[in-house]
C-alpha positions as CSV (number, residue, x, y, z in Angstrom):
1,M,0.0,0.0,0.0
2,K,1.3,3.4,-0.9
3,K,2.3,5.6,2.0
4,S,0.8,9.1,2.4
5,H,2.9,12.2,2.2
6,L,4.4,13.6,5.4
7,T,2.1,15.8,7.3
8,L,2.9,19.2,8.9
9,E,2.8,17.6,12.3
10,Q,5.3,14.9,11.3
11,R,7.6,17.6,9.9
12,Y,7.4,19.4,13.3
13,E,8.5,16.1,14.9
14,I,11.4,15.8,12.4
15,Q,12.4,19.3,13.2
16,A,12.4,18.7,16.9
17,Y,14.4,15.5,16.7
18,R,16.8,17.0,14.2
19,D,17.4,19.9,16.5
20,A,18.3,17.3,19.1
21,D,20.9,15.9,16.7
22,K,19.0,12.7,16.1
23,K,20.0,10.6,13.1
24,P,17.5,9.8,10.3
25,S,17.4,6.2,11.5
26,E,16.4,7.3,15.0
27,I,13.8,9.7,13.7
28,S,12.4,7.0,11.5
29,A,11.9,4.6,14.4
30,V,10.1,7.3,16.4
31,I,7.6,8.7,13.9
32,G,7.0,5.4,12.0
33,R,8.3,6.3,8.6
34,D,11.0,4.5,6.6
35,K,14.5,5.9,6.9
36,P,14.8,6.7,3.2
37,V,11.7,8.9,3.6
38,I,13.3,10.9,6.4
39,S,16.6,11.1,4.6
40,R,14.9,12.3,1.4
41,E,12.9,14.9,3.4
42,L,16.0,16.3,5.0
43,N,17.9,16.4,1.7
44,R,15.1,17.9,-0.4
45,N,13.3,20.3,1.9
46,S,15.9,21.8,4.2
47,K,16.9,25.4,3.8
48,P,19.9,26.3,1.6
49,N,22.1,26.6,4.8
50,G,21.2,23.0,5.7
51,Q,18.8,23.9,8.6
52,Y,15.5,22.0,8.6
53,R,12.3,24.0,9.5
54,A,8.9,22.4,9.4
55,I,7.0,25.3,7.9
56,Y,9.6,25.9,5.2
57,A,9.8,22.2,4.3
58,H,6.0,21.9,4.2
59,G,5.7,24.9,1.9
60,I,8.4,23.6,-0.5
61,A,6.7,20.2,-0.5
62,Q,3.3,21.7,-1.3
63,I,4.8,23.7,-4.2
64,R,6.4,20.6,-5.6
65,K,3.2,18.6,-5.2
66,E,1.2,21.2,-7.2
67,R,3.8,21.3,-9.9
68,L,3.9,17.6,-10.2
69,K,0.1,17.4,-10.7
70,R,0.4,19.2,-14.0
71,P,1.0,16.8,-16.9
72,R,4.5,17.1,-18.2
73,K,5.4,17.3,-21.8
74,L,8.7,16.1,-23.2
75,D,10.7,19.2,-23.8
76,H,14.2,19.8,-25.3
77,A,15.9,19.9,-21.9
78,M,14.4,16.6,-20.8
79,E,15.2,14.9,-24.1
80,T,18.8,16.1,-23.9
81,A,19.0,14.7,-20.3
82,I,17.5,11.4,-21.5
83,H,20.0,11.1,-24.4
84,R,22.9,11.9,-22.1
85,R,21.9,9.3,-19.4
86,L,21.3,6.6,-22.0
87,R,24.3,7.2,-24.2
88,E,26.9,8.1,-21.5
89,D,25.7,6.2,-18.5
90,Q,23.4,3.5,-19.8
91,W,20.8,4.2,-17.2
92,S,17.4,2.6,-17.6
93,P,14.3,4.7,-18.2
94,E,13.1,4.0,-14.7
95,Q,16.5,5.0,-13.3
96,I,16.4,8.3,-15.2
97,K,12.9,9.1,-14.0
98,G,13.6,8.0,-10.4
99,R,16.7,10.1,-10.1
100,A,15.0,13.2,-11.6
101,D,12.2,12.9,-9.1
102,R,14.6,12.5,-6.2
103,E,16.4,15.6,-7.3
104,G,13.2,17.6,-7.9
105,K,13.9,17.9,-11.6
106,P,11.1,17.8,-14.2
107,M,11.0,14.5,-16.2
108,V,8.4,12.6,-18.1
109,S,7.3,9.1,-17.0
110,H,9.6,6.1,-17.7
111,E,6.9,4.8,-20.1
112,R,7.2,8.0,-22.1
113,I,11.0,7.5,-22.2
114,H,10.4,4.0,-23.6
115,Q,8.2,5.5,-26.3
116,L,11.0,8.0,-27.1
117,I,13.5,5.2,-27.5
118,R,11.1,3.2,-29.8
119,K,10.3,6.2,-31.9
120,D,14.0,6.9,-32.3
121,K,14.6,3.3,-33.4
122,A,11.8,3.5,-35.9
123,D,13.3,6.7,-37.3
124,G,16.7,4.9,-37.8
125,G,18.3,6.1,-34.6
126,D,20.5,4.0,-32.3
127,L,19.3,5.1,-28.9
128,Y,17.9,1.6,-28.2
129,K,21.4,0.1,-28.5
130,H,22.2,1.8,-25.2
131,T,19.4,0.0,-23.3
132,R,20.2,-3.3,-21.6
133,H,17.9,-5.5,-23.7
134,C,18.1,-3.4,-26.9
135,L,14.3,-3.6,-27.0
136,K,14.3,-7.4,-27.1
137,H,14.6,-10.3,-24.7
138,R,16.9,-13.2,-25.1
139,K,16.5,-16.7,-23.8
140,R,19.5,-17.7,-21.6
141,P,20.9,-21.2,-22.1
142,V,21.0,-23.5,-19.1
143,G,24.4,-25.0,-18.5
144,G,27.6,-25.0,-16.5
145,S,29.7,-27.6,-14.8
146,H,28.8,-28.5,-11.2
147,G,30.8,-31.6,-10.5
148,G,34.1,-32.3,-8.9
149,I,34.1,-29.7,-6.2
150,R,35.1,-31.1,-2.8
151,N,33.8,-30.0,0.6
152,K,31.0,-27.9,-0.7
153,R,28.6,-26.2,1.7
154,S,25.0,-25.9,0.4
155,I,23.1,-22.7,0.3
156,D,20.7,-24.6,2.6
157,D,23.3,-24.2,5.4
158,R,23.7,-20.4,4.8
159,P,22.5,-18.2,7.7
160,D,18.9,-17.0,7.4
161,I,20.0,-13.4,7.8
162,V,21.6,-13.5,4.3
163,S,18.2,-14.2,2.6
164,R,16.7,-11.3,4.4
165,K,19.4,-8.9,3.2
166,A,19.4,-7.5,6.7
167,R,23.1,-6.6,6.8
168,M,25.9,-5.4,4.5
169,G,28.6,-8.0,3.8
170,D,27.0,-10.9,2.0
171,W,28.3,-11.4,-1.5
172,E,27.5,-13.4,-4.6
173,I,30.1,-14.4,-7.1
174,D,30.1,-15.6,-10.8
175,T,32.1,-15.6,-14.0
176,I,31.3,-14.2,-17.4
177,I,32.8,-16.3,-20.2
178,G,34.0,-15.1,-23.6
179,P,33.1,-16.6,-27.0
180,Q,34.3,-20.2,-27.5
181,N,35.1,-20.3,-23.8
182,R,38.1,-18.0,-24.3
183,G,38.7,-15.6,-21.5
184,A,36.7,-15.0,-18.4
185,I,35.8,-12.2,-16.0
186,V,35.0,-12.7,-12.3
187,T,32.1,-10.6,-10.9
188,I,31.5,-10.1,-7.2
189,V,28.3,-8.3,-6.0
190,E,27.3,-7.3,-2.5
191,R,23.7,-8.4,-1.9
192,Q,22.3,-5.5,0.0
193,T,23.8,-2.5,-1.9
194,G,24.5,-4.1,-5.3
195,L,28.1,-2.9,-5.3
196,L,30.1,-4.6,-8.0
197,F,33.7,-5.7,-8.3
198,M,34.9,-7.2,-11.5
199,R,38.3,-8.3,-12.9
200,K,39.6,-10.1,-15.9
201,L,41.0,-13.6,-15.2
202,P,44.4,-13.9,-17.1
203,D,44.2,-17.7,-17.0
204,G,40.5,-18.1,-17.7
205,K,38.4,-20.3,-15.4
206,H,41.4,-21.6,-13.5
207,A,40.3,-22.2,-9.9
208,K,43.6,-21.4,-8.1
209,E,44.1,-18.1,-10.0
210,L,40.4,-17.1,-9.5
211,G,40.8,-17.8,-5.8
212,K,43.8,-15.5,-5.5
213,I,42.1,-12.7,-7.4
214,V,38.9,-12.9,-5.3
215,V,41.0,-12.6,-2.1
216,D,42.9,-9.7,-3.6
217,I,39.7,-7.9,-4.4
218,L,37.9,-8.4,-1.1
219,I,40.7,-8.4,1.4
220,P,40.5,-4.6,1.9
221,Y,36.9,-5.2,3.0
222,K,37.5,-8.3,5.0
223,D,35.4,-7.0,8.0
224,H,32.5,-6.7,5.6
225,V,32.7,-10.1,4.0
226,H,30.5,-12.5,6.0
227,T,29.4,-15.0,3.3
228,I,30.0,-15.6,-0.4
229,T,27.5,-17.6,-2.6
230,S,28.4,-19.0,-6.0
231,D,27.0,-21.4,-8.6
232,N,28.5,-24.9,-9.0
233,G,31.1,-24.0,-11.7
234,S,34.5,-25.8,-11.4
235,E,36.2,-22.4,-11.3
236,F,35.1,-22.2,-7.6
237,A,36.9,-25.4,-6.6
238,D,39.3,-23.4,-4.5
239,H,36.5,-22.1,-2.3
240,S,38.2,-23.2,0.9
241,H,41.2,-21.0,0.2
242,I,38.9,-18.0,-0.3
243,A,36.9,-18.7,2.8
244,K,40.0,-19.1,5.0
245,K,41.7,-16.0,3.8
246,L,38.6,-13.8,4.2
247,G,37.2,-15.5,7.3
248,A,33.9,-15.9,5.5
249,G,31.4,-18.7,4.8
250,F,31.4,-19.9,1.2
251,F,28.1,-21.5,0.0
252,F,27.0,-23.1,-3.3
253,A,23.5,-22.5,-4.8
254,H,21.5,-25.5,-6.1
255,P,22.3,-26.6,-9.6
256,Y,20.4,-24.7,-12.3
257,S,18.9,-22.3,-9.7
258,S,20.2,-18.9,-10.9
259,W,17.4,-17.1,-8.9
260,E,19.3,-18.0,-5.7
261,R,22.0,-15.6,-6.9
262,G,19.6,-13.0,-8.3
263,I,21.6,-9.9,-7.7
264,N,24.6,-11.4,-9.5
265,E,22.6,-12.5,-12.4
266,Y,21.0,-9.1,-12.7
267,T,24.4,-7.4,-12.6
268,N,25.9,-9.7,-15.2
269,K,23.1,-8.6,-17.5
270,L,24.2,-5.0,-16.9
271,I,27.8,-5.9,-17.8
272,R,26.6,-7.5,-21.0
273,Q,25.4,-4.1,-22.1
274,Y,29.0,-3.1,-22.4
275,I,30.5,-6.5,-23.3
276,P,28.2,-8.3,-25.8
277,K,28.3,-12.1,-25.8
278,K,30.1,-12.1,-29.2
279,Q,32.8,-9.7,-28.2
280,S,36.3,-11.3,-27.8
281,F,37.7,-10.9,-24.3
282,E,41.2,-10.5,-25.8
283,E,40.1,-6.9,-26.8
284,L,39.4,-6.0,-23.2
285,N,42.0,-4.3,-20.9
286,N,41.8,-3.7,-17.2
287,Q,41.2,0.0,-17.6
288,Y,38.0,-0.6,-19.7
289,I,36.8,-3.2,-17.1
290,K,37.3,-0.6,-14.3
291,E,35.3,1.9,-16.3
292,I,32.4,-0.5,-16.6
293,Q,32.6,-1.3,-12.9
294,Y,32.5,2.5,-12.1
295,K,29.5,3.1,-14.4
296,I,27.4,0.3,-13.0
297,N,28.2,1.3,-9.4
298,A,27.2,4.9,-10.2
299,R,23.8,3.9,-11.6
300,P,20.8,4.9,-9.3
301,R,18.8,1.9,-8.1
302,K,15.2,1.8,-7.2
303,K,15.7,-0.4,-4.2
304,L,18.2,2.2,-2.8
305,D,15.7,5.0,-3.3
306,Y,17.6,6.0,-6.4
307,D,20.9,6.4,-4.6
308,N,23.7,4.3,-6.2
309,P,25.5,1.3,-4.8
310,K,28.9,3.0,-4.5
311,Q,27.5,5.8,-2.4
312,I,25.5,3.5,-0.1
313,F,28.3,1.0,0.4
314,Y,31.1,3.4,1.2
315,T,28.9,5.6,3.3
316,N,28.2,2.6,5.6
317,L,31.6,1.0,5.3
318,D,33.0,2.3,8.6
319,K,29.8,1.7,10.5
320,K,30.0,-1.0,13.1
321,V,26.3,-1.8,13.0
322,A,24.5,-3.5,10.1
323,L,22.9,-1.4,7.4
324,V,19.3,-2.4,7.7
325,S,17.2,-2.5,4.5
């Protein structure tokens, strides 16, 4: 059920608790609204000097509400912004709309952005090529080796807290393979924030080499690595080494159950927007892979209230308590 807008009384409560130096999470618990709602309210409706006053905030919110009631037409400024976000950043229409709303900027609906992309394609344009599915959906083949790995721990033994995404520090891991099985990239995604790390594997799907690279990537964040979940590919045969070095639990999903690593599967699809399946991995260098990683981590996400994974992850990195979703 959709929550109502903040009332003037609730804004007075926020003002009082803010004056008492209470954090958004503490204010959220008291007035019964989600933390992102409180954070967004403070970010959008505070005075230019950063001070939050209930009357001022309520007035600004009402003005914005009235403005948003008016139907919006696609103008030149919006179209320019849409083209830039699609071509340079590869954001989805929903991400473009969501971030604009968060920042209080005028923007047509994401359905209207889809219409713009389809019209551009019909007119011979290439805007659709910058969307993840290129206006079409592909069937994914089922496959992958899942035998010969010793001492595996099933996802059934993984702590329940991981499934709830109630803390930061539970990761999913996978590999993207090049054409004719030549070349590989390891992808590691934090389940709660969606933060991505990726790196090219010089020796392909070699388990020992992959293990060393995974440890190298995650060791700076060891205190925030509680579990890692992978599929049953033979490249993860050195899971015991990874688990020992990082002090983490390593678990294997059930065969042919990609939904058990949903965030990793979703992120790999984002990567394929930059590295099509037919592209040779020999053409890829580490700098390009880092650029892809940066762009994906900078994309706003709906589940993060249109913040981006990088911002949320590093903001909460030094916190000793779990980041509650």
